[in-house]
C-alpha positions in Angstrom: 117.1 77.3 -13.0 115.2 80.6 -14.9 112.9 82.9 -14.5 110.4 84.6 -16.9 107.2 86.9 -16.4 104.4 85.6 -18.0 101.2 87.8 -17.9 102.1 90.1 -15.1 103.9 86.4 -13.0 106.6 84.8 -12.5 107.2 81.6 -13.7 110.6 79.4 -12.9 111.0 77.3 -15.9 114.3 75.0 -17.0 115.5 74.7 -20.4 117.6 72.1 -21.9 120.7 72.1 -24.4 119.3 71.1 -27.8 120.4 67.6 -28.9 124.5 68.1 -31.2 123.7 69.1 -33.9 124.6 65.8 -35.8 121.7 64.3 -34.0 118.9 63.7 -36.5 115.7 66.4 -35.8 113.5 66.5 -32.8 110.5 68.0 -31.2 111.0 70.2 -27.7 109.4 68.4 -24.9 107.4 70.7 -22.8 105.8 69.0 -19.2 103.4 70.1 -17.4 102.7 68.8 -13.9 99.8 67.8 -11.4 98.1 69.5 -8.6 99.8 70.4 -5.7 103.7 69.6 -7.2 105.7 71.0 -9.8 108.1 70.9 -12.1 110.9 69.0 -9.6 109.4 65.5 -10.4 110.2 65.2 -14.2 114.1 65.3 -13.5 115.1 62.0 -13.2 112.7 61.5 -16.7 114.5 64.5 -18.1 118.0 63.2 -17.1 116.9 60.0 -19.7 115.8 62.6 -22.8 117.6 65.1 -22.7 120.4 63.0 -25.0 117.6 62.6 -27.6 115.3 65.6 -26.8 115.4 69.2 -25.4 113.6 69.4 -22.5 110.6 72.2 -21.2 110.1 72.2 -17.8 108.1 75.1 -15.8 106.6 76.0 -12.5 102.3 76.5 -13.7 101.4 79.9 -11.8 101.2 79.8 -7.9 102.5 76.8 -8.0 106.6 75.6 -6.7 108.7 78.6 -7.4 106.4 80.2 -10.0 104.4 83.3 -9.0 100.4 83.9 -9.1 100.6 87.6 -10.3 97.5 89.9 -10.1 95.1 88.2 -12.6 92.1 86.3 -10.5 92.0 83.3 -13.3 92.8 79.5 -13.2 90.6 78.2 -15.9 92.5 75.4 -17.3 92.6 77.3 -20.5 94.1 80.5 -18.7 97.1 78.0 -18.1 97.0 76.7 -21.4 97.4 80.9 -22.1 100.4 80.5 -20.5 101.6 78.3 -21.3 101.6 79.6 -25.1 103.0 82.9 -23.7 106.4 80.6 -22.8 106.6 79.3 -25.8 106.3 82.4 -27.4 109.2 83.8 -25.0 111.5 80.9 -25.6 111.1 81.1 -29.5 109.9 77.3 -29.4 107.6 77.1 -32.8 107.4 72.5 -32.5 106.6 70.8 -29.3 105.1 67.6 -27.5 103.7 67.9 -24.8 103.9 65.6 -21.6 101.3 66.7 -18.7 100.3 64.8 -15.8 97.6 64.8 -14.0 96.1 68.2 -13.7 98.9 69.0 -16.2 97.8 66.4 -18.9 93.9 68.6 -19.1 96.2 72.1 -19.2 98.1 69.7 -22.4 95.0 68.6 -24.1 92.9 72.4 -23.8 96.6 73.9 -25.3 96.7 71.1 -28.3 93.0 72.6 -29.1 94.0 76.1 -29.1 98.1 75.7 -30.9 97.3 73.1 -33.0 99.7 74.5 -35.3 102.5 74.1 -32.4 101.3 71.0 -30.4 102.8 68.1 -32.4 100.9 65.5 -30.0 100.2 65.1 -26.7 101.3 62.1 -23.5 98.8 62.3 -20.8 100.2 61.1 -17.6 97.7 59.7 -14.9 95.3 61.6 -16.5 91.8 61.0 -17.7 88.4 61.5 -16.5 85.3 63.1 -18.5 82.9 61.3 -16.1 81.2 63.8 -14.0 79.6 61.9 -10.1 78.2 64.7 -8.8 78.5 63.4 -4.9 81.9 62.3 -5.5 82.7 65.6 -6.6 81.6 67.4 -3.7 82.8 65.9 -1.2 86.4 65.9 -2.9 86.0 69.8 -3.2 84.5 70.6 0.4 87.5 68.3 1.5 89.9 69.7 -0.8 89.4 73.5 0.5 89.5 72.1 3.8 93.1 71.0 3.5 94.0 74.2 1.8 93.2 76.3 4.7 95.3 73.7 7.2 99.0 74.2 5.6 101.3 75.2 7.9 104.7 75.6 7.0 106.1 74.0 9.7 105.0 70.7 7.9 107.7 70.9 6.3 110.8 70.5 8.8 108.9 67.4 10.5 110.7 64.1 8.8 107.2 61.8 9.8 105.0 64.1 7.4 107.6 63.4 4.7 107.2 59.9 5.3 103.4 60.0 5.1 103.6 62.0 1.4 106.4 59.7 0.3 103.6 56.8 0.3 100.7 58.8 -0.6 99.3 57.9 -3.7 102.0 55.8 -4.5 102.3 51.8 -4.9 105.3 51.7 -3.1 107.2 54.0 -0.9 108.8 57.0 -3.1 112.3 58.2 -1.6 112.3 60.5 1.3 114.1 63.1 -0.6 110.6 62.7 -2.6 108.1 62.9 0.3 109.6 65.7 1.7 110.2 67.9 -1.6 105.6 66.7 -2.1 105.6 68.4 1.1 107.5 71.7 0.4 105.3 71.9 -2.7 102.4 71.1 -0.9 103.0 74.4 1.9 103.9 76.9 -0.8 101.4 76.2 -3.1 99.7 79.4 -3.3 96.2 79.5 -1.7 94.3 81.1 -4.1 95.4 79.1 -7.5 96.0 75.9 -5.9 91.4 76.6 -4.8 90.8 77.8 -8.4 92.4 75.0 -10.0 90.7 72.7 -7.8 86.9 73.6 -8.1 87.6 74.9 -12.2 88.8 71.9 -13.4 86.5 69.4 -11.0 83.1 71.8 -12.2 81.0 69.8 -14.0 80.9 71.6 -17.4 84.6 71.7 -17.5 84.3 68.1 -16.5 82.5 67.1 -19.7 84.4 69.2 -22.0 87.5 67.1 -21.7 85.9 64.6 -23.9 84.4 66.8 -26.2 87.9 68.8 -27.0 89.7 65.2 -27.3 87.5 63.9 -30.0 88.0 67.1 -32.0 92.1 66.9 -31.7 93.9 65.9 -34.8 97.2 65.2 -33.3 98.1 61.8 -31.9 97.5 61.8 -27.9 98.1 59.0 -25.7 97.3 58.3 -22.4 99.6 56.4 -20.1 98.0 54.8 -16.0 99.3 54.1 -13.4 97.9 49.9 -13.1 97.5 50.8 -9.6 96.3 54.4 -9.1 93.4 55.3 -6.5 93.3 59.1 -7.9 92.8 58.5 -11.6 91.9 55.0 -12.1 92.5 52.7 -15.6 89.1 52.7 -16.1 89.0 56.6 -16.2 92.2 57.2 -18.1 90.9 54.4 -21.3 87.5 56.7 -20.8 88.8 60.0 -22.1 91.0 58.0 -24.6 88.6 56.3 -26.0 87.1 59.9 -27.3 90.0 60.0 -29.4 89.4 58.5 -33.1 93.5 56.6 -32.5 91.4 54.3 -29.5 90.7 52.7 -32.6 87.8 50.7 -30.4 90.3 48.8 -28.2 92.6 51.3 -26.5 95.6 51.5 -28.7 96.6 54.9 -27.1 96.5 54.1 -23.8 99.0 52.3 -22.2 99.9 51.0 -18.7 102.3 50.7 -16.5 102.7 47.7 -13.6 103.3 48.1 -9.8 102.8 52.2 -10.7 100.4 54.3 -8.5 99.6 57.9 -9.4 103.2 59.3 -9.4 104.1 57.2 -12.8 107.2 59.6 -13.6 109.0 58.8 -10.2 107.4 55.3 -9.7 108.0 53.8 -13.1 110.9 56.6 -14.6 112.7 53.5 -16.5 110.0 52.4 -18.6 108.2 56.0 -19.2 111.6 56.5 -20.7 110.8 54.1 -23.2 107.6 53.9 -24.1 108.1 57.9 -24.9 110.7 57.3 -27.0 108.9 55.0 -28.7 105.8 56.9 -28.7 107.5 59.8 -30.2 109.2 58.0 -33.1 106.1 56.5 -34.1 103.0 57.4 -35.3 101.2 54.5 -33.8 102.6 52.3 -30.7 101.3 48.9 -29.5 99.2 49.3 -26.2 101.6 46.7 -24.4 104.8 47.1 -22.6 
């Protein structure tokens, strides 16, 4: 892991070596993790992809090993600006973005802001664009309560690891990942966790995403988990439908079988093959 200061906050990142010079030219892939998570969950996928692509993963400001700095701004666009500075520091001019859940929304904002350097976006377990007032208010209220009840000692309890290994996935993950999710859950900075929760679920922000997607000229793909109860496939398809490549039939939407909300861990091999296909072709079939 390496560190870099972005707008006053230390960020943890990992950048794999570029593929051998005798390989065909390939863009860098930057991975953006979801809410209360970290870059750790990308490793199994990056281990496969780094043979063909340079891969960049990093902890969003206030999550994982990244610090919060002295900024009090947690909008999606502010995180897209963080990414812009990271790409500048690492001198990466052309990049594909793969964003999971909250990271998918940030990736869409970044594609809008940096259309000259973002070649395309893959949104993983990410969608939305429909604001259901009562549901969102319940989610926000519950989230704020949970964020205040996160004692550090939780990360040392195997039963909690087992619970996190089962949370929001189709089949239980290895306990290693349950422990990692527990660590990330208790270590996320309160201001960042609360700020991103409230901003990304506001009525204004939810309604902005479809507008952004509709104006993007780059390839934008959406990958859903067939059994995702956090971001159900119907909501993934809804947001995807605003991009021209939806083409009335969901040609930019892919659904992974036996998969909940953590596709990068639940269906690593399928996702690897799909990403290789998507980044090699301007248009791909919607069936795996």
